[in-house]
C-alpha positions as CSV (number, residue, x, y, z in Angstrom):
1,X,155.3,56.0,171.9
2,X,157.2,57.4,174.7
3,X,161.1,58.7,173.7
4,X,164.1,59.7,175.3
5,X,163.5,63.2,173.4
6,X,160.3,63.3,175.4
7,X,161.7,62.9,179.0
8,X,164.6,65.2,177.9
9,X,161.7,67.9,176.9
10,X,160.4,67.1,179.7
11,X,163.1,67.8,182.0
12,X,165.2,70.4,180.1
13,X,162.5,72.2,177.9
14,X,164.7,71.7,174.6
15,X,163.8,69.2,172.5
16,X,166.7,66.9,170.5
17,X,166.5,67.2,166.5
18,X,166.1,63.7,166.7
19,X,163.1,61.7,168.6
20,X,165.9,58.8,170.3
21,X,165.2,55.5,171.7
22,X,161.5,54.2,172.6
23,X,160.7,53.8,176.6
24,X,158.9,50.8,176.5
25,X,158.6,50.5,180.7
26,X,159.7,52.4,183.4
27,X,160.9,51.0,186.8
28,X,163.1,51.9,190.0
29,X,164.0,48.0,190.7
30,X,166.8,47.1,188.3
31,X,165.7,43.8,188.6
32,X,162.7,44.4,187.1
33,X,164.6,46.4,183.7
34,X,163.4,44.7,180.6
35,X,165.0,46.3,176.7
36,X,164.1,49.5,176.6
37,X,163.3,50.5,179.8
38,X,163.9,53.8,181.8
39,X,165.6,53.2,185.0
40,X,165.3,55.5,188.1
41,X,167.9,55.5,190.3
42,X,166.4,56.7,193.7
43,X,168.7,56.7,196.7
44,X,167.3,54.9,200.0
45,X,167.7,54.1,203.5
46,X,169.1,50.6,203.0
47,X,169.2,50.2,199.0
48,X,170.7,53.3,196.5
49,X,169.4,52.7,193.4
50,X,172.4,54.6,192.1
51,X,174.5,51.3,193.0
52,X,172.9,49.4,190.2
53,X,172.9,51.8,187.2
54,X,175.6,50.1,185.4
55,X,173.3,46.5,185.8
56,X,170.2,48.1,184.4
57,X,172.0,48.9,181.3
58,X,173.4,45.9,181.4
59,X,170.0,44.5,181.2
60,X,168.9,46.9,178.2
61,X,167.5,50.0,179.9
62,X,167.6,52.6,177.2
63,X,167.3,55.9,180.0
64,X,168.5,56.1,183.3
65,X,167.7,59.3,186.1
66,X,170.3,59.9,188.5
67,X,171.0,62.8,190.9
68,X,174.9,61.9,191.4
69,X,177.8,60.3,189.7
70,X,177.1,56.6,188.9
71,X,180.1,53.7,187.4
72,X,177.5,53.4,184.3
73,X,179.9,52.9,181.2
74,X,177.4,55.2,179.1
75,X,177.3,58.7,178.1
76,X,175.7,61.0,180.6
77,X,174.1,64.4,180.3
78,X,173.9,66.9,182.8
79,X,170.4,68.5,183.2
80,X,171.3,70.6,186.5
81,X,173.3,73.2,184.9
82,X,171.9,75.1,181.4
83,X,171.9,73.9,178.4
84,X,172.1,74.8,174.7
85,X,168.7,76.0,172.8
86,X,169.2,73.1,170.9
87,X,170.6,69.9,171.8
88,X,173.0,68.1,169.5
89,X,172.3,64.4,168.7
90,X,172.9,62.4,171.3
91,X,174.8,58.9,171.9
92,X,172.2,56.5,173.6
93,X,171.8,54.6,175.9
94,X,171.9,57.6,178.1
95,X,172.1,58.7,181.7
96,X,170.3,62.3,182.8
97,X,172.0,64.0,185.8
98,X,169.0,65.8,187.7
99,X,168.8,67.8,190.8
100,X,166.4,65.0,192.3
101,X,165.0,61.8,190.5
102,X,162.6,61.1,192.2
103,X,160.9,64.7,191.1
104,X,162.5,64.4,187.5
105,X,160.2,60.9,187.2
106,X,156.8,62.9,188.6
107,X,158.0,66.0,186.2
108,X,158.4,63.3,183.0
109,X,155.1,61.6,184.1
110,X,153.5,64.9,184.5
111,X,154.6,65.9,180.6
112,X,153.6,62.4,179.6
113,X,150.1,62.4,181.2
114,X,149.5,66.0,179.5
115,X,150.4,64.8,176.1
116,X,147.8,62.4,175.7
117,X,143.9,62.7,175.1
118,X,142.5,60.3,177.4
119,X,140.1,60.2,180.6
120,X,141.6,59.5,184.1
121,X,139.8,57.4,186.8
122,X,141.3,58.4,190.2
123,X,140.5,55.9,193.1
124,X,140.9,56.4,196.3
125,X,139.2,55.6,200.2
126,X,140.1,53.6,203.2
127,X,139.2,50.6,202.2
128,X,138.0,48.9,199.0
129,X,140.8,50.9,196.6
130,X,142.4,47.6,195.1
131,X,139.8,45.5,194.1
132,X,137.2,48.4,193.0
133,X,140.4,49.5,190.7
134,X,140.7,45.9,188.9
135,X,136.7,46.2,188.7
136,X,136.5,49.6,187.2
137,X,139.3,48.6,184.7
138,X,137.1,45.3,183.9
139,X,134.0,47.3,182.9
140,X,135.9,49.7,181.0
141,X,137.8,47.4,179.4
142,X,134.7,46.3,177.6
143,X,134.9,49.1,174.9
144,X,137.5,51.3,176.0
145,X,141.6,51.0,175.5
146,X,142.5,50.7,179.2
147,X,145.6,51.1,181.9
148,X,145.5,50.5,185.6
149,X,148.5,50.6,187.7
150,X,149.9,47.6,189.1
151,X,149.6,45.9,192.3
152,X,150.2,48.9,195.0
153,X,151.7,51.6,192.7
154,X,149.1,54.0,194.2
155,X,152.1,56.8,195.8
156,X,154.8,59.4,194.9
157,X,156.8,56.5,192.9
158,X,154.1,54.0,191.8
159,X,151.8,56.4,190.1
160,X,154.2,58.6,188.2
161,X,156.1,54.9,187.0
162,X,152.2,54.0,185.9
163,X,151.5,57.2,183.5
164,X,154.6,56.2,181.8
165,X,153.3,53.2,180.7
166,X,150.6,54.6,178.8
167,X,150.5,55.3,175.0
168,X,148.9,56.9,172.3
169,X,146.0,54.3,171.7
170,X,144.8,54.1,175.4
171,X,141.7,55.5,175.9
172,X,141.2,55.5,179.7
173,X,144.0,55.2,182.9
174,X,142.4,53.6,186.0
175,X,144.6,54.8,188.9
176,X,144.5,53.9,192.7
177,X,145.7,56.9,194.7
178,X,147.1,56.0,198.6
179,X,146.9,58.6,201.2
180,X,149.4,58.7,204.2
181,X,149.8,62.2,204.8
182,X,147.6,65.4,204.0
183,X,148.8,66.8,199.7
184,X,149.5,63.1,198.7
185,X,146.4,62.6,197.1
186,X,146.8,66.6,195.7
187,X,150.6,65.5,194.3
188,X,149.3,62.8,192.7
189,X,146.5,64.9,190.8
190,X,148.8,67.4,189.6
191,X,150.7,64.3,188.2
192,X,147.5,62.5,186.7
193,X,144.6,65.2,185.9
194,X,141.7,62.8,186.5
195,X,138.1,63.5,185.1
196,X,136.5,61.0,187.4
197,X,137.1,60.7,191.0
198,X,135.9,57.5,193.5
199,X,135.7,57.8,197.0
200,X,135.2,54.4,198.7
201,X,134.6,55.2,202.4
202,X,136.6,56.9,205.4
203,X,138.3,54.5,208.0
204,X,140.5,54.2,210.2
205,X,143.5,52.4,208.3
206,X,146.6,55.1,208.5
207,X,145.5,56.7,211.2
208,X,148.8,56.3,212.7
209,X,150.6,58.7,210.5
210,X,147.5,60.6,208.9
211,X,145.9,61.7,212.4
212,X,142.3,61.3,213.0
213,X,139.3,60.9,210.6
214,X,138.8,64.0,209.9
215,X,142.5,64.4,208.6
216,X,142.0,61.3,206.5
217,X,138.8,62.8,205.1
218,X,140.0,66.1,204.4
219,X,142.7,64.2,202.4
220,X,140.8,62.2,200.4
221,X,139.0,65.3,199.4
222,X,141.7,66.6,197.6
223,X,140.7,63.9,195.1
224,X,137.4,65.6,194.7
225,X,138.4,69.1,195.1
226,X,140.9,68.5,192.0
227,X,138.4,67.3,189.3
228,X,137.5,69.7,186.6
229,X,133.9,71.0,186.6
230,X,131.1,69.1,185.2
231,X,130.2,68.1,182.9
232,X,134.0,66.7,182.4
233,X,134.7,66.2,186.0
234,X,132.3,63.8,187.9
235,X,132.7,62.9,191.7
236,X,131.6,59.4,192.5
237,X,130.7,59.5,196.3
238,X,129.4,56.9,198.3
239,X,126.4,58.0,200.0
240,X,126.1,55.5,202.9
241,X,129.4,56.9,204.5
242,X,128.8,59.9,207.0
243,X,132.4,61.1,206.0
244,X,132.1,60.7,202.2
245,X,128.8,62.1,201.4
246,X,129.6,65.7,202.3
247,X,132.7,66.1,199.8
248,X,129.9,66.8,197.2
249,X,130.4,70.7,199.0
250,X,134.0,70.8,198.0
251,X,134.0,69.9,194.2
252,X,132.8,71.9,191.1
253,X,132.5,68.2,189.2
254,X,128.9,66.7,188.9
255,X,128.1,64.4,191.5
256,X,127.2,60.6,191.6
257,X,126.4,59.1,194.4
258,X,125.8,55.4,194.7
259,X,125.1,53.5,197.9
260,X,122.1,51.1,199.2
261,X,120.1,54.0,200.0
262,X,117.4,54.7,197.3
263,X,118.4,58.3,197.6
264,X,121.8,57.5,195.8
265,X,121.6,58.0,191.8
266,X,122.6,54.1,191.5
267,X,121.8,52.0,194.3
268,X,121.2,48.5,195.5
269,X,118.8,46.3,197.3
270,X,117.7,42.9,197.7
271,X,121.3,41.8,198.9
272,X,121.8,38.3,198.8
273,X,125.1,36.1,199.8
274,X,125.5,33.0,197.9
275,X,128.5,31.8,199.3
276,X,131.3,30.7,197.3
277,X,129.1,31.5,194.2
278,X,129.0,35.2,195.0
279,X,126.3,37.3,195.9
280,X,122.8,38.4,193.8
281,X,121.4,42.0,194.1
282,X,119.0,44.4,192.5
283,X,120.7,47.5,191.1
284,X,118.7,50.3,190.0
285,X,119.0,53.7,188.0
286,X,116.5,56.1,187.0
287,X,114.0,54.0,185.5
288,X,116.1,50.9,185.1
289,X,116.0,47.6,187.6
290,X,118.2,44.4,186.8
291,X,119.5,41.3,188.6
292,X,122.2,41.1,189.0
293,X,124.8,38.0,190.1
294,X,128.4,38.5,190.1
295,X,131.5,36.3,191.8
296,X,132.5,38.3,194.5
297,X,132.6,36.9,197.9
298,X,131.0,38.9,200.9
299,X,128.3,41.0,200.9
300,X,130.8,44.5,201.4
301,X,131.6,43.9,197.7
302,X,128.4,44.9,196.5
303,X,130.1,48.3,197.1
304,X,132.7,47.2,194.8
305,X,130.1,46.5,192.2
306,X,128.3,49.7,192.3
307,X,131.6,52.2,192.1
308,X,132.4,49.9,188.8
309,X,128.9,50.2,187.4
310,X,128.9,54.0,188.1
311,X,132.3,54.5,186.1
312,X,130.7,52.4,183.4
313,X,127.4,54.5,183.8
314,X,129.2,57.7,183.5
315,X,131.6,56.7,181.1
316,X,128.7,56.1,178.7
317,X,128.7,51.9,178.5
318,X,125.7,50.1,178.2
319,X,124.2,47.9,180.5
320,X,125.2,44.7,178.9
321,X,128.9,45.9,178.7
322,X,128.7,47.0,182.5
323,X,127.8,43.4,183.4
324,X,129.9,41.5,181.5
325,X,132.6,43.6,182.9
326,X,131.0,42.9,186.6
327,X,131.1,39.6,186.1
328,X,134.5,38.8,184.4
329,X,136.4,36.7,186.1
330,X,139.4,38.6,185.2
331,X,139.8,40.5,187.9
332,X,142.0,40.0,190.4
333,X,140.3,40.0,193.9
334,X,142.0,39.9,197.5
335,X,139.6,37.2,199.1
336,X,139.6,34.0,197.6
337,X,138.0,30.9,198.2
338,X,140.4,27.7,198.5
339,X,139.4,24.4,198.8
340,X,141.7,22.6,201.0
341,X,142.3,18.7,200.7
342,X,140.7,17.2,203.4
343,X,137.4,18.9,202.9
344,X,138.5,22.8,204.5
345,X,137.7,25.7,202.7
346,X,140.1,28.4,203.4
347,X,139.1,32.4,203.1
348,X,142.2,34.0,202.2
349,X,142.3,37.4,203.0
350,X,145.9,37.9,204.1
351,X,146.9,40.5,202.3
352,X,146.1,43.7,204.4
353,X,143.9,44.4,207.3
354,X,141.9,47.8,208.9
355,X,138.9,47.2,211.3
356,X,136.4,48.1,208.2
357,X,137.5,45.4,205.8
358,X,138.1,42.8,208.6
359,X,134.7,42.9,210.0
360,X,133.5,42.4,206.5
361,X,135.2,39.6,206.2
362,X,133.9,38.3,209.5
363,X,130.3,38.7,207.7
364,X,131.3,36.9,204.8
365,X,132.4,34.0,207.6
366,X,129.5,34.2,209.1
367,X,127.2,33.4,205.4
368,X,129.4,30.2,205.1
369,X,128.1,27.1,206.3
370,X,130.5,24.6,209.0
371,X,132.7,25.3,211.7
372,X,134.1,28.9,211.2
373,X,137.3,29.8,212.5
374,X,138.5,33.8,212.2
375,X,142.6,33.1,212.4
376,X,143.2,37.7,212.9
377,X,146.5,39.3,213.6
378,X,146.9,42.9,214.5
379,X,146.0,45.4,212.3
380,X,148.7,48.3,211.6
381,X,149.0,52.2,211.5
382,X,145.6,52.6,213.5
383,X,146.9,55.3,215.9
384,X,144.8,56.5,218.3
385,X,141.9,54.2,217.1
386,X,144.5,50.9,217.6
387,X,142.7,49.7,220.8
388,X,139.3,50.8,219.8
389,X,139.6,49.1,216.4
390,X,141.0,46.3,217.8
391,X,137.9,45.7,219.9
392,X,135.5,46.4,217.5
393,X,136.6,43.5,215.6
394,X,137.1,41.2,218.7
395,X,133.1,42.1,219.3
396,X,132.5,41.4,215.7
397,X,134.2,38.0,215.6
398,X,132.1,36.8,218.7
399,X,129.3,37.2,217.1
400,X,130.4,35.9,213.4
401,X,132.8,32.9,214.5
402,X,132.4,29.6,216.0
403,X,136.6,29.8,217.4
404,X,138.6,32.8,217.4
405,X,142.5,32.7,217.1
406,X,144.6,35.8,217.4
407,X,148.2,36.1,216.1
408,X,150.5,39.2,217.7
409,X,150.5,41.6,220.4
410,X,147.6,43.4,219.2
411,X,145.6,40.7,218.9
412,X,145.0,39.8,221.9
413,X,143.1,42.8,222.6
414,X,141.0,41.4,219.8
415,X,140.8,38.3,221.9
416,X,139.7,40.1,225.6
417,X,136.9,41.8,223.4
418,X,135.9,38.5,221.9
419,X,135.6,36.9,225.4
420,X,134.2,40.1,226.8
421,X,131.2,39.3,224.4
422,X,131.1,35.7,225.5
423,X,133.4,33.8,223.1
424,X,134.3,30.9,225.1
425,X,136.9,29.2,221.8
426,X,139.3,32.1,221.9
427,X,143.7,31.2,221.5
428,X,146.1,34.0,221.5
429,X,149.3,33.7,219.7
430,X,152.6,35.4,219.2
431,X,153.1,34.7,215.7
432,X,152.5,33.1,212.2
433,X,154.8,30.2,212.7
434,X,152.9,29.2,215.9
435,X,149.4,29.6,214.5
436,X,150.6,27.2,211.5
437,X,151.4,24.3,214.3
438,X,148.1,25.3,216.2
439,X,145.5,25.2,213.1
440,X,147.4,22.3,211.1
441,X,146.3,19.4,212.9
442,X,143.0,21.0,214.3
443,X,141.2,21.7,210.7
444,X,138.3,18.7,209.2
445,X,136.4,18.3,206.6
446,X,133.4,21.1,206.8
447,X,135.8,23.8,208.4
448,X,135.8,27.2,207.1
449,X,139.0,29.3,208.1
450,X,139.5,32.8,207.3
451,X,142.9,34.2,207.7
452,X,143.3,38.0,207.6
453,X,146.1,40.4,209.2
454,X,147.8,43.3,207.9
455,X,150.7,42.6,205.7
456,X,153.8,43.2,208.2
457,X,151.7,40.4,210.6
458,X,152.8,38.2,207.2
459,X,149.3,35.9,207.8
460,X,150.3,35.0,203.9
461,X,153.1,32.5,205.7
462,X,149.9,30.6,207.2
463,X,148.0,30.6,203.8
464,X,150.9,29.1,202.0
465,X,152.1,26.4,204.9
466,X,148.2,25.6,205.3
467,X,148.1,24.6,201.5
468,X,151.2,23.1,201.2
469,X,151.1,21.2,204.5
470,X,147.8,20.1,204.0
471,X,148.2,19.0,200.4
472,X,150.9,16.6,201.7
473,X,149.1,15.5,204.4
474,X,146.8,14.5,201.7
475,X,149.2,12.7,199.5
476,X,150.4,10.8,203.0
477,X,147.2,9.1,203.2
478,X,146.8,8.7,200.2
């Protein structure tokens, strides 16, 4: 169990004579503080965590990291100057004054990670990281005590917070690693020290900040470069992605390829889309060949299953354990099918969007029976790929949907490309509220509605309103 003495030793190099209070959780949000928490006060453009330190202690925090004076009515130990060789017993709860609270968080997390004996799986890529993380954790959880980073805790703040939740009993950690700029994954690897690195694909998401696909690929390569040499280190790479496959040249770890090509170590064939029932395919690995059906929606999810199975194989699981994990309903996947009152089917994929994931969702829509309606919002942060990415999605929408509804300024590019590809039923709307007003009276039994767009477009409001208003209309009719 992490204790205040561990944090002090990590930040000062001096360990108190007493171990101190247990640190049961770590957060940068005072509203999420629970008894026994470590609260990290981060300064920000709009909100300064230092204004909430006293509130964190009132909610039961045992320790806070701060970089300036606060109004908290607890003892403060200043670590910015010299300390005695031996610290006296300290009254807790306690504030630790540091030069930089974010760097102190990262230093404490790296220290704690190094004290624990476990294997870490790092996952990066442009699309599919979160879904892969969930399924990998589900597979490994069939045998090992496994921790994963929650939600989108995949950056320089969220990942170290996750590491501080590790306990001695954990045997595996599955950590999604986000990327915006070169050097970011290097930092995350310095904290987590992964043994296994999984790369999903290289697309155009975040190109606005990162630059070209070449820059994005180099940034993702930082994961495999930081793996230990074989046999301890293992790089699990997408053989079918022309940007990912060459990453094998940049690692001393063992390379394990997955994909749809028989040249990969683990590959899938005979892929069948079963609509709401998921997908069926045949897995091939060495002399083994297995027929598999799993409850993941969309043909593209075969890659998610391949990644999770690959991690299971290299971590010593049996096929029985791997298949049980793949078929578990506990893995929280973002694209879900919801039956609306009145007989329409909603495909909720509103969390976020990039050209690659949007086209995969459109391919799923194509495989569904009924009148297919694609409701697509702007895809943000595409940088130089903005026009080409939206045009690509528009052309795919024309091939897969019966009707297209676009939301936002960039959605007009999608609409124009769809019309140029011969699609007639195209409607352009400014925002999600207008989309709600347009869609609700037009949905009927047998319709299938895909809703997808970047998080900033608030496409989730469309999903929520369709579900709520459809239910209210159904009750009124009844």
